[in-house]
N, C-alpha and C positions, 0 to 999 in steps of 0.2 A: 505494499499500500504505500504510495508517495505521499510525502508531507503536503499539506495546504500551505500555498504561499500567498500571503496578502499583499496585494500590489500597493505600490506607493502612489497616492493621488498626486495630481498636478499641483495641488495647493501645498501639499507636503514638500514635494521637490522644490517648489519655489521657496517655501519657507527655510529650507536647509541651505539656501544661498544667502539668506540675509545674516548680518553679525550675530543677531540673537539666535537665530536657527544653527549657525555654526558652533555658537557656544553651547547649545543644547546637545549636539552632536558628540562634541568633545567630552562633555560631563557625563553622557550616556557610556562613552567608551571607557573613561576612567572608572565609572560605576562597575561595569563588567568586568574591567581587569581587576578590581579589588574583590569581586565576588568568586572570581576564580582563582585568585591567590588565597582567599580565605578558605575555600573548599579544598585547595591543595595542602594547605597548612593542617586543616582539619583532619584529614586523611594521614598525612604523614606522622601527626601525633599517635593516632590509632594505630597505626602500622608499627611505629616505634615501640608502644607499649607491647604489642603483640609479639614483635621480635625478642624483647627482653623476658617475657614469660617463657618463650620457646628455648632460650638461651639458659633458662634454670633460675631466673630471679624472681623469688616469690613475691618480693613487694618492691616494685620499681618506683622510686621516687621521681618527684616532678623534674629534679636536675638531671637525673638519668635519662628519662624520657625526652627531655628538651635536647640533651647532646646527641641521643640516637637520631632524633627527628631532624636536628640541624636547626633548631628554633630556640628562641628564649623560654625561659620558664615562665615568663608572663603569657607568652602564647598559649601554653599549655593550660594554664588556668582560664584564659580568656576563651578557649575553645570547648573545655571541659570543667564547667564549674562544680560538679560533682562527680564521684567514682561511677554512679550508676549509669550517666551518660556515656562514660567511656568505656565501661564494660559492654554496654548496648552496641557501641560502635565497633569495639573489637570483636565481639562474638559474630557480627555480620561478616566481618572480614575473614574470621576463623572459618566460617562455613564455605566462603569463596575459595580458600586455601585448600581445605581439607577435600572439599569436593572434586577439584580437579585430580586429586590421587586416587581417588577411589574406584573401584570396578563396579560394574552394573550390578544391580540387585539379582538375586537369584531367581531363575526361571519359576513360575508358578505350577508347571507340569513338568513330568518326566521322572526318571528314577529318583527314589528317595536319596540314595546315597550322592548323586551329582547335586541335586538341591541342597542337602545338607552341607556338602563340602563347600560349594561357592557361597552359602550364606554365612558360614563360619569365616572363611576367607575374608569376606567383604568386612565382617565386623571386627576381626581381628587387625586388618590393616588400618581401619579408622581408629581403634584403640591405641595402637602404637604411634600412630601419626598425632594424637590429640594429647598425648600422655603429659607433658610438661605443662600444658595449659590448663588440662583436666586437674592435675593436682592442685593448682591455685584455685580453679573454679570451686572445688569442693571445701576449701578452706573459706571461702566467702559464701557458699550458699546458704548458710542458716542466717546470714545479715544482709542479702542482697536480693531483693524481689527480681530483679532482672537476670541474675545469674540463676536463680531457682527457676525462672520461667524458661530460660534457654535449656537447661538441663532437663527439666520435665519434658520439653518438645523433643530432644533427642531420644530420651528414652520411650516417648511414646512413638517415635519412628521406629526404633528397634522392635517395639512389641507388633506393631502393624505389620513390618516385613515378615517377623517369625510367623505371626497367624496367617498371613497370606501364603507364605512358601510351604508350611506344613498344614494347609486347610484340609487336605484330604485325609491326613491323619488325625487331626483333631476332631473331624466332623462327627464321628459316631460316638465320641465320649460322654459320658455324663458330664453334667455342668461342673460339679466339683472336681472331677479329675481333670476335665478340660482346664479350668482355671489353675489348679496346681501344676499341670504340665506347661502350660504357658508361663507361669511364674518361674519355673525351673530353667526353661529354656532361655528365659529373659535374663536370667541370673547369670548363666553361662556365657551369654554373649555381652555381658556388661564390661564395663571398663574396670571395675573393681576385682571381677574375676580375672581379667587379664594381668593387671597389676600383680595379683597375688601369684598367678603362675609363672609370669615372665620375670618379676623382680625378686619377691619374696623366696621363690624356689628356683631362682636362677636358671630358668630355661631360656634357650635361645628362641627366636621367632617361630621357627619351625616346630620346635617342640612343644611351644605354647600353643599353636593353633592345632597341632594333632590332639593334645590334650584336650582342648576346649571342644573341638568337634566329637571326641570320644565322649565327652560328657553330655552333649546334646543327643547323641545317637542312643546313649544309654538311657536317657531320659525318655525318648520316643519308644525305646525297646521295651520299656517296663509297662507300657498301655498298649502297645502295637507288636505284637510278636514279629511280625514281618520286617520291622526296622532293626532287626538286631545286626547292625553292622560294627558295632563298638570295637571288637577285637582288631578287625582288620584297619580300621581308622587309626586306632592307637599305635598300632604296627608300623604305621607310615605306609601302608601297601596302597 
């Protein structure tokens, strides 16, 4: 769809040739330039904050953010007067960054083993990618409405993908069994579980992926005998 262009009327063209008209045009160009610079600085500050989090700084100071962004400390406070607005902007940037690295969602049909492997891989890649920022987010979650909202959203996305990917396996279960099975699958796919097996148990990324896939497979096998693929997944076959 092409953009609609509003034609310049003869009166506007004539006005632009007068001293007053030329002054208005120059003023508009200056205003446009200031708006663009402000937007650029705004994004640079949020990018800098996110960069510092990813580098392992749990509580970046305004001075550190300003240095990373190449702006003054005053600019940091001018663009983000409270942490909630900075968290919101950084979260949007984080979604953009992580989204570029993720494989596509698992298919909704096909062999269970293939669907399970692809879903586990997608969420393990995501959890590895977001780990530095997620650690900080969890520290702030009890005190930040924005961070709690964003974390709730991603948990909801995980649950929706799990329910869709394993719809056939979940369909015939009693309600209480279905809810418990979904809860166990969501726990297996969560960042908290990834962090547990990856860092607390010192598994490499492939080993952590195999372990989480086996957990999900075992969960499904407990309620759907045809889903018993855990031994082969855990063995990395």
